[in-house]
C-alpha atoms as one frame of an Amber mdcrd trajectory, in Angstrom:
protein
 -45.333   9.970   7.058 -41.641   9.617   5.940 -41.697   8.658   2.211 -39.127
   6.109   1.149 -37.732   9.156  -1.205 -37.249  10.927   1.997 -35.460   7.879
   3.468 -32.990   7.240   1.102 -32.475  10.993   0.886 -31.234  11.088   4.203
 -28.488   7.928   3.895 -25.039   8.549   2.856 -22.959   6.109   1.605 -19.052
   6.118   2.676 -16.885   4.435   0.109 -13.618   2.682   0.331 -11.007   4.940
   0.011  -7.562   4.928  -1.595  -5.443   4.981   1.182  -1.927   4.252  -0.622
  -0.617   5.534  -3.973  -2.703   3.876  -6.551  -3.961   0.993  -4.188  -7.246
  -0.994  -5.901  -8.416  -2.859  -2.596  -8.202  -2.938   1.047  -9.323  -5.788
   3.790 -11.460  -4.743   6.308 -10.078  -6.042   9.831 -12.004  -4.478  12.298
 -15.113  -2.363  12.589 -15.437   0.060  15.342 -18.982   0.904  15.077 -22.897
  -1.428  14.702 -25.622  -0.519  12.930 -27.521   1.954  15.036 -24.682   3.794
  16.819 -24.110   7.879  16.275 -21.036   8.830  14.264 -19.321  12.006  14.350
 -17.518  13.830  11.716 -13.458  12.576  11.835 -14.307   9.328  13.966 -12.666
   6.300  13.123 -15.113   3.640  12.243 -13.044   1.133  10.815  -9.738  -0.265
  10.344  -8.288  -1.744   7.128  -5.017  -3.296   5.524  -3.760  -2.730   2.390
  -1.101  -3.999   0.496   1.213  -1.765   2.387  -0.073  -1.372   5.799  -3.091
  -1.238   8.527  -4.750   1.835   8.301  -7.912   3.308  10.624 -10.345   5.161
   8.448 -12.520   8.123  10.091 -15.989   9.257   8.712 -16.607  12.387   6.825
 -19.790  13.443   8.616 -22.470  13.041  11.526 -25.215  10.828  11.699 -26.554
   7.111  12.609 -24.679   4.021  11.202 -27.847   2.265   9.164 -25.743  -0.468
   7.709 -22.601  -2.641   7.268 -22.429  -3.329   3.702 -19.293  -5.776   4.409
 -18.231  -8.354   7.130 -15.011  -8.232   8.648 -12.272 -10.091   6.747 -13.557
  -8.877   3.279 -11.602  -7.367   0.393 -13.408  -4.740  -0.727 -12.149  -2.354
  -3.894 -11.363   1.056  -3.667 -14.572   3.235  -4.846 -16.865   0.624  -3.024
 -19.435   1.844  -0.482 -18.926   0.120   2.929 -21.140   1.777   5.422 -24.238
   4.094   5.192 -25.121   6.408   7.438 -28.052   8.437   8.422 -27.786  11.883
   7.839 -29.766  14.350  10.296 -31.574  16.770   8.117 -31.489  14.863   4.846
 -28.228  14.632   2.417 -27.182  12.851  -0.676 -28.713  10.144  -1.971 -26.976
   7.174  -2.310 -25.737   6.404  -5.807 -27.437   3.235  -6.275 -30.978   5.304
  -5.737 -33.063   4.263  -8.694 -33.559   7.191 -11.077 -37.151   8.698 -11.532
 -39.195   7.619 -14.448 -38.375   9.224 -18.112 -42.420   9.823 -18.561 -42.251
  11.927 -15.363 -43.131  15.882 -16.039 -40.247  17.994 -16.136 -40.520  20.258
 -12.905 -39.171  23.786 -12.500 -35.983  24.205 -11.789 -35.521  20.508 -11.777
 -32.831  18.158 -13.883 -34.084  15.655 -16.389 -33.312  12.024 -14.773 -31.590
   9.498 -16.550 -33.705   6.080 -17.710 -33.907   3.839 -14.555 -32.426   0.886
 -16.406 -29.313   2.645 -17.070 -27.086   2.097 -13.786 -24.717   4.778 -12.102
 -21.290   3.891 -11.409 -18.912   5.796  -9.101 -17.575   8.639 -10.987 -19.154
   7.667 -14.293 -22.694   8.935 -13.579 -25.040  10.414 -16.508 -23.718  13.995
 -16.927 -26.431  16.682 -15.809 -28.174  19.154 -18.587 -28.153  22.856 -17.845
 -31.463  24.036 -15.899 -34.724  23.824 -18.071 -37.631  25.972 -17.286 -40.923
  25.187 -18.172 -42.527  27.298 -21.004 -44.810  30.069 -19.879 -48.268  30.671
 -20.578 -48.460  32.465 -24.206 -45.088  30.810 -25.302 -44.706  30.337 -28.817
 -43.434  26.840 -28.481 -46.093  23.996 -29.338 -46.297  21.392 -26.298 -46.084
  18.694 -28.469 -42.530  20.131 -29.580 -41.469  21.173 -26.229 -41.979  17.103
 -25.164 -40.053  15.805 -28.156 -37.568  18.499 -27.269 -37.189  16.711 -23.615
 -37.211  13.256 -25.049 -34.497  14.079 -27.534 -32.544  15.423 -24.616 -33.136
  12.131 -22.315 -32.431  10.226 -25.371 -28.931  11.966 -26.129 -28.054  11.441
 -22.383 -28.732   7.919 -22.904 -26.865   7.355 -25.684 -23.904   8.895 -24.271
 -23.795   6.588 -21.172 -24.334   3.495 -23.803 -21.194   4.763 -25.859 -19.594
   4.223 -22.680 -18.646   0.960 -21.433 -19.995   0.487 -17.919 -16.878  -0.859
 -15.195 -15.905   0.188 -11.829 -12.486   2.009 -11.384 -10.576  -1.259 -10.024
 -11.583  -3.002 -13.347 -10.802   0.061 -15.818  -7.369   0.165 -14.019  -7.105
  -3.607 -14.577  -8.130  -3.292 -18.221  -5.501  -0.522 -18.870  -2.524  -2.598
 -17.732  -3.679  -5.664 -19.370  -4.029  -3.394 -22.999  -7.612  -4.238 -23.263
 -10.291  -2.026 -25.115 -13.202  -2.196 -22.620 -15.501  -1.480 -25.920 -14.546
  -4.946 -27.116 -15.576  -6.998 -24.204 -18.240  -8.421 -23.234 -20.196  -7.958
 -19.832 -21.495 -10.795 -17.675 -22.409  -8.312 -14.863 -25.910  -7.145 -13.615
 -27.155  -4.247 -15.955 -24.323  -5.021 -18.214 -21.200  -4.098 -16.144 -18.008
  -5.467 -16.976 -16.244  -7.254 -13.976 -12.639  -8.660 -13.572 -13.374 -12.073
 -14.376 -14.674 -10.630 -18.108 -11.537  -8.463 -18.461  -9.183 -11.771 -17.583
 -11.571 -13.696 -20.276 -10.620 -11.114 -22.991  -7.055 -11.245 -23.078  -6.862
 -15.115 -22.354  -5.784 -17.194 -25.324  -8.480 -18.686 -27.384  -8.747 -22.539
 -26.451  -6.959 -24.888 -28.833  -8.787 -27.274 -30.441  -9.340 -30.460 -28.627
  -6.988 -33.340 -29.702  -7.796 -36.794 -30.477  -8.216 -39.137 -27.085  -5.267
 -41.893 -26.884  -5.907 -44.191 -24.564  -3.374 -44.491 -21.943  -2.724 -47.157
 -19.328  -3.231 -46.576 -15.565  -3.541 -43.040 -14.837  -2.008 -41.677 -12.165
  -4.969 -41.059  -8.930  -5.268 -36.913  -8.959  -4.363 -35.707  -6.029  -6.763
 -35.061  -2.910  -8.873 -31.960  -3.106  -8.865 -31.794   0.805  -6.450 -31.792
   3.236  -6.125 -33.318   7.260  -6.694 -29.783   9.272  -5.371 -31.836  12.495
  -1.878 -31.778  10.467  -2.038 -28.890   8.379  -3.039 -25.051   8.677  -3.000
 -23.045   5.823  -2.818 -19.570   5.925  -4.233 -16.882   3.016  -1.182 -14.598
   1.445  -2.861 -11.357   1.300  -2.167  -7.786   2.715   1.553  -7.017   3.803
   2.492 -10.527   3.244   1.296 -10.618  -0.149   2.694  -7.220  -0.880   6.670
  -8.223   0.394   6.611 -11.617  -1.112   5.976  -9.984  -4.231   8.889  -7.236
  -3.742  11.309  -9.900  -2.702  10.824 -11.859  -5.597  10.679  -8.778  -8.371
  13.612  -7.278  -6.262  15.964 -10.962  -6.436  15.373 -11.450 -10.135  15.695
  -7.583 -11.290  18.403  -6.059  -9.334  22.071  -8.582  -9.471  22.637  -8.935
  -5.809  26.371  -8.615  -4.436  27.193  -9.520  -0.667  30.128  -8.638   1.047
  30.816  -9.462   4.998  33.237  -8.130   7.492  33.350  -9.439  10.977  34.314
  -6.715  13.372  35.326  -5.964  17.343  32.413  -3.624  18.262  33.407  -3.534
  22.028  34.242   0.292  22.574  31.035   0.711  20.673  29.388  -1.403  23.181
  30.995   0.611  25.694  29.714   3.794  23.897  26.176   2.336  24.303  26.410
   1.878  28.017  28.251   5.683  28.528  25.243   7.342  26.299  22.530   5.935
  28.273  23.636   7.458  31.040  23.930  11.040  29.392  21.516  13.520  30.385
  20.890  14.589  26.914  19.893  11.407  25.721  17.671  10.224  29.179  14.430
   8.869  27.900  15.671   8.119  24.578  16.362   5.061  23.084  19.610   4.199
  23.020  21.183   0.879  21.664  23.794  -0.414  19.032  21.565  -0.218  16.413
  21.441   3.766  17.008  25.251   3.833  16.857  25.366   1.360  13.497  22.846
   3.552  12.649  24.671   6.517  12.531  27.933   4.834  10.980  25.643   4.027
   7.998  24.826   7.355   7.333  28.712   8.862   8.070  29.696   6.183   5.501
  27.631   6.983   3.501  28.305  10.644   3.285  31.873   9.895   2.856  30.901
   7.320  -0.482  27.772   9.495  -1.581  27.165   7.629  -4.960  26.093   4.235
  -3.376  22.879   6.291  -2.065  21.143   5.626  -5.365  18.762   3.977  -7.621
  18.703   2.459 -10.886  15.949   4.039 -13.467  15.463   1.232 -15.934  12.889
   3.201 -18.028  15.486   5.819 -18.830  18.444   3.920 -18.429  19.868   6.180
 -16.042  21.282   5.825 -12.246  19.613   8.230  -9.601  21.741   9.851  -7.122
  19.720  10.767  -4.297  21.274  14.143  -1.666  19.022  12.748   1.046  18.769
   9.885   3.029  15.880   8.145   3.745  17.055   5.373   6.147  14.889   2.303
   6.261  14.593  -0.129   9.540  12.836  -3.633   8.928  10.715  -4.373  11.177
   8.764  -7.450  12.152   5.283  -7.110  12.838   2.236  -9.873  13.511   1.327
  -8.545   9.933   4.566  -9.635   8.330   7.928  -7.898   7.746   7.498  -3.898
   7.237  10.118  -1.557   6.286   9.346   2.050   7.239  11.810   4.727   6.879
  13.195   7.531   8.681  13.089  10.507   6.324  15.991  12.642   5.816  18.024
  10.473   8.140  21.404  12.459   7.027  20.348  15.738   8.570  19.641  14.607
  11.867  21.726  14.643  14.985  21.953  11.549  17.400  19.248  12.800  19.692
  17.137  13.549  16.797  18.031   9.829  15.329  16.907   7.917  18.472  13.897
   9.816  18.860  13.159   8.787  15.024  13.868   5.324  15.568  12.023   5.334
  19.187   8.959   6.438  17.271   9.246   3.861  14.101   9.645   1.014  16.460
   6.860   1.686  18.534   4.500   2.703  15.647   5.194  -0.894  13.866   4.853
  -2.558  16.900   1.462  -1.279  17.051   0.548  -1.936  13.302  -0.413   1.675
  13.033   2.821   2.325  10.309   1.372   4.703   7.545   1.779   3.861   3.743
   3.631   7.191   3.247   6.361   6.025   6.019   7.315   3.031   3.793   7.588
   4.934   0.566  11.002   6.595  -0.526  13.390   4.551   1.161  17.024   4.794
  -0.241  19.151   2.517   2.078  18.145  -0.062   4.634  19.161  -1.831   7.727
  17.933  -5.088   9.119  18.875  -6.733  12.421  18.912 -10.434  11.877  21.282
 -10.344  15.516  18.050  -9.801  17.940  17.105 -13.270  16.599  20.596 -14.884
  17.907  21.859 -15.037  14.053  25.424 -14.296  12.982  24.516 -12.542   9.346
  23.031 -13.355   6.300  22.471 -12.398   2.729  19.699  -9.856   2.744  17.507
  -8.664  -0.147  17.517  -5.211  -1.282  14.139  -3.376  -0.984  12.786  -2.204
  -4.301  13.905   0.367  -5.510  17.047   1.145  -3.241  20.636   0.697  -3.830
  22.011  -1.653  -0.461  21.006  -3.159   2.408  23.328  -3.883   5.765  22.607
  -6.716   7.984  23.672  -6.791  11.576  24.441  -9.940  13.148  24.267 -10.863
  16.604  26.914  -9.520  19.376  28.574 -11.923  21.279  31.904 -12.549  23.087
  34.797 -14.039  20.943  38.053 -14.706  21.521  40.174 -12.124  19.309  43.525
 -10.978  19.309  43.463  -7.470  20.741  47.240  -5.406  21.049  48.742  -8.888
  20.346  46.999 -10.764  22.424  43.675 -13.259  22.660  41.332 -11.551  24.807
  37.603 -11.923  25.153  35.931  -9.207  23.038  32.009  -8.286  21.851  32.500
  -8.934  17.992  29.942  -9.192  15.183  29.562  -9.964  11.416  28.314  -7.339
   9.290  26.713  -8.256   5.585  25.938  -5.406   2.846  24.134  -6.200  -0.255
  23.990  -4.140  -2.998  22.990  -3.334  -6.592  25.757  -4.688  -8.666  24.490
  -2.185 -11.368  25.119   0.814 -10.175  27.446   0.064  -7.265  30.693  -1.748
  -8.004  32.765  -4.134  -5.510  35.379  -1.092  -4.995  32.115   1.277  -3.955
  30.431  -1.384  -2.067  33.891  -2.504   0.011  34.730   1.190   0.771  31.142
   1.565   2.461  31.573  -1.945   4.537  34.980  -0.905   6.014  34.285   2.478
   7.052  30.839   1.489   8.903  33.422  -1.544  10.678  36.232   1.129  11.025
  33.573   3.229  12.365  32.123   0.298  15.455  35.775  -0.502  15.908  36.624
   3.176  16.760  33.408   4.949  17.594  35.607   8.591  17.688  35.384   8.365
  14.194  31.806   9.553  14.336  33.341  12.852  15.655  36.083  13.079  13.169
  33.925  11.961   9.980  30.889  12.727  10.850
């Protein structure tokens, strides 16, 4: 008959990993397995959404799903167990399994167990001691002294654990960010674990003395706590939308934005797009105005490299980038994301077309990785696809400039001394005025416009 200890030892816990850089939590979007299903090493078991992207998580071992710890739609802290898998042939016991009683005798080659009352957290477990053997017969150490030594060692482990406040990694990070010493925090969680609420309570200002109540005439009625669901729909702000909102607010109130505009005749560029679609080298590749505008911006940056920079506020330095990671704003069902093409400056036109095609299709499928959205230097946003003439785009945090493309439409235009219908668009360039002055921003925008008016400059300037 299988004992309870053997059953516990055959269950392995898979914890929520940090799928980004320093992320503390993720939302479980979808489970691909259910209890009783067989899983293999590397099989995707669920999809989660972080503040940066949706990511599929593979299981790192073979076995049978024992339990799903959380339902879909739950936000889980990094390091928390999300699925238990029964592993054939036994395996590591889950960290939540109770420790052996202190009074248990010390077995040969066995390590002393921690007291059962001390909970073990991820990464902060009781440190194991060196292997101890039972004294051989005829040993000079009396039994009472050996027992006392073992008890003293166990007490030493307990003291070491108790001297360190119990808290999960996300709570420790929160305390560090807020400057709170966990040793001064009163825990309210089970087994003396410090929670997020405990940390926030430690930094909350002390309540002011209750003022003397003075009667006031006809107080206003409090706002209703409910709303008509037939007339309103409320959507929780989380994941990509929450991260985007915070980033845009931070950018708008940190970097001094300046936006310049230019209206340009792109008739020749549109003709070149049609010619490239028939080119054998471009067959099967995504060829559209965005491709040539992206190439024009890369050429303009090459001619004016100082615009490809960032502002290091801590060091009070301007950081010039000798590479261009070109961001492309993409609207997805989960919100606006800005993945970027790494080292776009070094790509040929066919290579740039391939990268654009892969970027767009991956974003539409919701499979953009967090790494693809990090390290951007300059961004393009194409508001023209929505029929918009232009806009004043907000900088992506950490970047120096963003180019907005308006819709391309037939308009009356003076061409060679005569008014003719020409294909025209308006470009808008926003830039960080701390490191890009009006002259530099104007030169970049003028170069982009000149290339789009005369695409042959791609050859002579690029």
